[in-house]
C-alpha positions in Angstrom: 122.2 65.4 5.6 118.8 65.7 7.3 116.9 65.6 4.1 118.6 62.6 2.9 118.1 60.4 5.8 114.4 61.5 5.9 114.0 60.5 2.2 115.8 56.9 2.9 113.4 56.3 6.0 110.4 56.8 3.7 111.7 54.5 1.0 112.3 51.8 3.5 108.5 52.2 5.1 106.9 51.9 1.6 109.1 48.8 0.5 108.0 47.0 3.8 104.2 48.0 3.0 104.3 46.8 -0.4 106.2 43.5 0.5 103.6 42.6 3.0 100.6 43.3 0.6 102.2 41.3 -2.1 102.7 38.3 0.4 99.0 38.6 1.3 97.6 38.7 -2.1 99.7 35.7 -3.3 99.4 33.3 -0.4 97.6 30.2 -1.3 96.3 29.4 2.1 95.1 32.9 2.8 91.3 33.4 3.2 89.1 36.3 4.0 88.6 36.6 7.6 85.2 35.4 8.8 83.1 36.9 11.5 82.7 34.7 14.3 79.1 33.1 14.7 77.6 32.4 18.1 77.4 28.7 19.0 73.7 27.2 18.6 72.8 23.9 20.5 72.0 21.0 18.3 68.3 20.1 18.9 67.9 16.6 19.9 64.9 14.5 21.6 65.0 11.9 23.9 61.8 10.3 22.8 62.0 7.0 20.7 62.5 7.9 17.1 59.4 5.8 16.0 57.2 7.5 18.4 58.6 10.8 17.4 57.6 10.2 13.6 54.3 9.1 14.7 53.7 12.3 16.6 54.9 14.2 13.3 52.3 12.1 11.4 49.6 13.5 13.6 50.7 17.2 13.1 51.9 17.4 16.7 55.0 20.0 16.9 58.2 18.0 17.9 60.6 20.9 17.8 60.9 20.7 21.3 61.5 17.6 23.0 58.0 16.0 23.7 59.4 14.5 26.9 60.5 17.7 28.3 58.1 19.9 30.3 58.1 23.6 30.1 61.0 25.4 32.0 58.5 27.7 34.2 55.0 26.0 34.1 52.4 28.4 35.9 49.5 26.8 38.1 46.8 28.1 35.5 48.6 26.6 32.5 46.8 23.7 30.8 48.2 20.0 31.4 51.0 19.0 29.2 49.9 17.3 25.8 52.5 14.5 26.4 54.1 12.8 29.3 56.8 10.1 29.2 58.6 7.5 31.2 62.1 7.6 32.2 63.5 4.8 30.3 67.1 4.8 28.5 68.4 5.7 26.1 65.2 6.4 24.6 61.8 7.4 26.6 58.4 6.4 25.8 55.0 8.2 25.5 52.5 7.4 28.5 49.9 10.1 27.8 48.8 12.1 24.9 46.1 14.8 24.4 45.0 15.6 20.9 43.0 18.8 21.1 41.7 21.4 18.2 43.0 19.0 15.4 43.2 20.4 12.0 41.2 18.8 9.1 44.2 17.1 7.6 45.0 15.0 10.7 44.1 11.5 10.2 44.8 8.4 12.4 46.9 5.7 10.9 47.3 2.0 12.3 51.0 2.5 12.0 51.2 5.5 14.1 49.0 4.1 16.7 51.4 0.8 16.8 54.1 3.1 17.5 52.3 4.6 20.2 51.1 1.3 22.0 53.0 2.4 25.3 50.3 4.9 26.0 48.3 4.4 29.3 45.9 7.7 28.8 44.7 9.0 25.5 42.4 12.3 25.3 40.8 13.6 22.2 39.2 17.1 22.4 37.5 18.9 19.7 39.4 16.7 17.3 37.0 15.5 14.4 38.9 12.7 13.2 37.6 9.3 11.8 38.0 6.5 14.5 39.9 3.5 13.5 40.3 0.1 15.2 43.2 0.6 17.8 46.0 -2.1 17.7 45.6 -5.0 20.4 48.9 -3.5 22.1 47.2 -0.2 22.5 43.8 -1.3 23.8 45.4 -3.6 26.4 47.7 -0.8 27.8 45.1 2.2 27.8 43.9 2.9 31.3 42.2 6.1 30.7 40.4 7.1 27.6 38.6 10.5 26.9 36.7 11.7 23.9 35.2 15.1 24.2 33.3 16.4 20.9 35.6 14.2 18.9 36.0 11.3 16.7 32.4 12.1 15.0 30.9 9.0 16.4 31.4 5.4 17.2 29.6 2.3 18.3 29.4 0.4 21.7 31.3 -2.4 20.3 34.5 -0.1 19.5 34.3 1.1 23.1 34.1 -2.2 24.7 37.4 -3.4 23.3 38.9 -0.9 25.7 38.6 -3.6 28.5 41.5 -2.5 31.1 40.1 0.9 31.5 39.8 2.4 34.7 38.4 5.8 33.5 36.0 6.3 30.4 34.8 9.6 29.4 32.7 10.1 26.4 30.8 13.4 25.9 29.1 15.1 23.2 29.8 12.2 20.8 27.0 9.9 19.1 27.4 6.3 20.4 25.4 3.5 18.5 24.5 1.2 21.0 21.5 -0.7 22.5 22.4 0.4 26.1 25.5 0.8 28.3 25.7 -2.8 29.1 27.6 -3.6 25.9 30.0 -1.0 26.6 30.6 -1.8 30.3 30.3 -5.6 30.6 33.9 -6.5 30.1 35.4 -3.5 31.8 36.0 -5.2 35.1 38.6 -2.5 36.4 36.5 0.6 35.5 36.5 3.1 38.5 34.8 6.1 36.7 32.6 6.2 33.8 31.0 9.1 31.9 28.8 8.8 28.8 27.0 12.2 28.6 25.3 13.6 25.6 25.8 10.5 23.5 22.4 9.8 22.5 22.7 6.5 24.2 19.5 4.8 24.5 18.0 1.5 26.1 18.0 0.6 29.8 20.3 0.8 32.8 22.3 -2.4 33.3 20.9 -4.9 36.0 23.8 -6.9 36.4 27.1 -5.6 34.9 28.1 -2.9 37.7 31.6 -3.5 38.8 32.1 -3.0 42.6 35.2 -0.7 41.8 32.9 2.1 40.5 33.2 5.5 42.2 31.6 7.6 39.6 28.7 7.2 37.1 27.4 10.0 34.8 25.1 8.9 32.3 23.3 12.5 31.9 21.6 14.0 29.0 20.9 10.6 27.0 17.8 8.6 26.2 17.7 6.0 28.6 14.4 4.5 29.8 12.8 2.3 32.6 13.6 2.0 36.2 16.7 2.6 38.2 17.9 -1.0 39.0 18.2 -2.0 42.6 21.7 -3.3 41.7 23.1 0.1 41.3 22.4 0.7 45.0 25.0 -2.0 46.1 27.9 -0.2 44.7 29.2 0.9 48.3 32.3 2.8 46.8 29.9 4.9 44.6 30.2 8.9 45.4 28.8 10.4 42.5 25.6 9.3 40.6 24.3 11.5 37.7 21.2 10.0 35.7 19.6 13.4 35.0 17.8 14.4 31.7 16.7 11.1 30.6 13.6 9.1 30.5 13.8 7.2 33.7 10.4 6.4 35.4 8.9 4.5 38.4 10.2 5.3 41.8 13.4 6.1 43.4 14.9 2.6 44.9 14.2 2.5 48.5 17.5 0.9 48.8 19.2 4.1 47.8 20.3 4.7 51.1 22.8 1.9 50.9 25.1 4.0 48.9 26.6 5.3 52.2 29.7 7.0 50.2 27.5 9.0 48.0 28.2 12.7 47.9 26.4 13.8 44.5 23.0 12.5 43.6 21.4 14.0 40.5 18.2 12.5 39.2 16.5 15.5 37.6 14.5 16.0 34.5 13.1 12.3 34.4 9.8 10.9 35.1 10.3 9.6 38.5 7.2 9.4 40.6 6.5 8.5 44.5 7.9 10.0 47.6 11.4 10.7 48.4 12.8 7.5 50.2 13.4 7.5 53.8 16.6 5.8 53.4 18.2 9.0 52.0 18.7 9.8 55.7 21.4 7.3 55.9 23.8 9.3 53.5 25.7 11.6 55.8 28.3 12.4 53.3 25.7 13.9 50.5 26.6 17.4 49.4 24.5 17.5 46.2 20.9 16.5 46.0 18.9 17.2 42.6 15.5 15.8 42.2 14.0 18.6 40.4 11.7 18.3 37.3 10.2 14.7 38.0 6.8 13.9 39.2 7.6 13.2 42.8 5.1 13.4 45.4 4.1 13.3 49.1 5.6 15.5 51.8 9.2 16.7 51.9 10.9 14.7 54.6 12.1 16.5 57.6 15.4 14.5 57.7 16.8 16.6 54.9 17.3 19.4 57.2 19.5 17.3 59.3 22.0 16.7 56.6 24.9 18.9 57.8 27.0 18.7 54.4 24.1 19.4 52.1 25.2 22.5 49.9 22.9 22.0 46.9 19.1 21.1 47.1 16.7 21.1 44.1 13.3 20.0 44.8 11.5 22.3 42.2 8.9 21.3 39.5 7.4 18.0 41.2 4.1 17.4 42.8 5.0 17.9 46.5 2.4 19.0 49.2 2.2 19.9 52.8 4.2 22.4 54.8 7.9 22.9 53.9 9.9 21.6 57.0 12.6 24.0 56.5 13.6 27.3 58.3 15.5 30.3 57.2 18.6 28.8 58.9 18.7 25.8 57.1 18.3 27.3 53.7 20.9 30.1 54.4 23.5 27.2 54.9 22.9 26.0 51.1 24.6 27.4 48.2 21.6 26.5 45.9 18.0 25.8 47.0 15.1 25.4 44.4 11.7 24.4 45.5 9.2 26.4 43.4 6.6 25.1 40.8 5.0 22.9 43.5 1.6 24.1 43.4 0.4 22.3 46.6 3.5 23.0 48.7 3.5 26.1 51.2 5.8 27.6 53.8 5.2 28.5 57.3 5.7 32.4 57.3 6.7 32.5 61.0 9.9 30.5 60.0 11.0 33.1 57.5 11.4 36.9 57.1 9.0 39.2 55.6 10.9 39.4 52.2 11.4 35.6 51.7 11.1 34.7 48.1 10.8 30.9 47.7 8.5 30.4 44.6 5.7 28.9 46.6 2.7 30.1 48.6 2.7 30.7 52.4 0.5 28.5 54.4 -2.9 29.5 55.8 -3.9 28.5 59.2 -5.1 25.2 58.0 -1.6 24.3 56.5 -2.8 25.0 52.9 -1.4 27.2 50.2 -2.7 30.9 50.2 -4.5 31.3 46.9 -2.8 33.7 44.7 -4.6 36.9 43.8 -5.9 37.4 40.4 -3.7 38.6 37.6 -2.8 42.1 37.5 -1.4 44.5 34.8 2.3 44.6 34.5 4.9 47.1 33.6 5.5 47.7 29.9 8.9 46.0 30.3 7.3 43.0 31.6 8.2 43.4 35.3 5.6 43.4 38.1 5.8 45.7 41.2 6.4 42.9 43.7 7.0 39.4 44.1 4.5 36.4 44.4 4.9 36.3 48.0 4.1 40.1 48.2 0.9 39.4 46.6 0.1 36.7 48.7 0.6 39.1 51.8 -1.5 41.6 50.1 -4.4 39.1 49.9 -4.3 38.8 53.6 -4.1 42.4 54.1 -7.5 43.0 52.0 -9.2 40.2 54.0 -8.9 42.2 57.0 -9.6 45.5 55.5 -12.6 44.8 53.1 -15.4 46.3 55.1 -15.7 47.5 58.9 -14.2 45.4 61.7 -16.4 43.8 64.3 -15.4 46.2 67.0 -16.4 49.2 65.0 -19.7 47.6 64.0 -20.4 46.7 67.6 -19.9 50.2 68.8 -22.2 51.7 65.8 -25.1 49.2 67.0 -24.8 50.2 70.4 -24.7 53.9 69.9 -27.6 53.5 67.8 -29.7 51.7 70.2 -28.9 54.6 72.9 -30.0 57.2 70.5 -33.2 55.1 69.6 -34.0 54.8 73.6 -33.5 58.5 74.1 -35.9 59.4 71.3 -38.3 56.8 72.3 -38.5 58.3 76.0 -38.8 61.7 74.7 -41.9 61.0 72.6 -43.3 59.0 75.5 -43.2 61.8 77.8 -45.0 64.2 75.3 -47.9 61.8 74.9 -48.3 61.4 78.7 -48.9 65.2 79.1 
């Protein structure tokens, strides 16, 4: 009986399995099971679609929302390439930076019209051909920066940006007869930098706007004198006119710039003395007058400028005694006074190892003459400094030949010996 029951049980199990398999194979609605897929978020941007397409035409990645800042920005990270407003349903760009552009990037009027909400536009190492900006964009821009970009443009092109408060152009050639054509209509300008732009002509006489706090026209081909009108900018904190061809004297009214912190006039052809009115600039931190043809004595009031940290007076025609001591110079971060052949320093005001690049003074307040040239080491370096050579000259003056004391004693002893010999000879003659 048991074997029959076991056989029937096997038969029932086999029939059930066969029935289920057949049902699965002939079901019209059955489908192979699919592996579950992780849900992925749908990429979306809050930026206006027109502006999104404009960014794409400029080869700016838009896979991430341009209006969303990085999740964990570090303090050392570069500033964002874009910033946006908070409008809804779509946001709009307020600032845009184009840097290290590829060769196939080109500006288009259509893209720039779509970006007319920009108030700040920056080009850095982006050598694209400039085009006329649409009027909507030029009227909205408050900040324009172009560094080693856009190949070159004209002063007329820049002058259309009339509502700017900040203008920075560096390492780009500008074709213009001078800064006036660029700045004359920029009535809201606070800061202007036109550096290394091959800009020529003269500084403006009447187009300075009272809002200006910073002017940098360094490394250009500007000529003529510094106009008195520039000294009427009472809010001006930074003035850099270095590396041009400016001549004549520094305006005597330079002291009217009572907010001035940085004055750089180096590498020009300025003549005359340092104006006494500079004493009225209590906030001055940086004073660079090097590599000119300035003359006269260095005024004593400079040592009373408590905030001064950078002082360059080298390569001029100053004369007389340097009116500074070691305490004043140690308080400076940078001090340059070399290459003033008629200027000297009081040795008693400095330590024995001071190296100023000028000669010490003799007792008449004149520079000690340098010693004749001596052989140098094969590597081109000498054994000591110029100041050490001046000290050696003084020592040689005291050691060349016998001193007066030794000479007097020698003469006295010779006289005594002569008298003794004379008396001995006289006594012999009398016998």
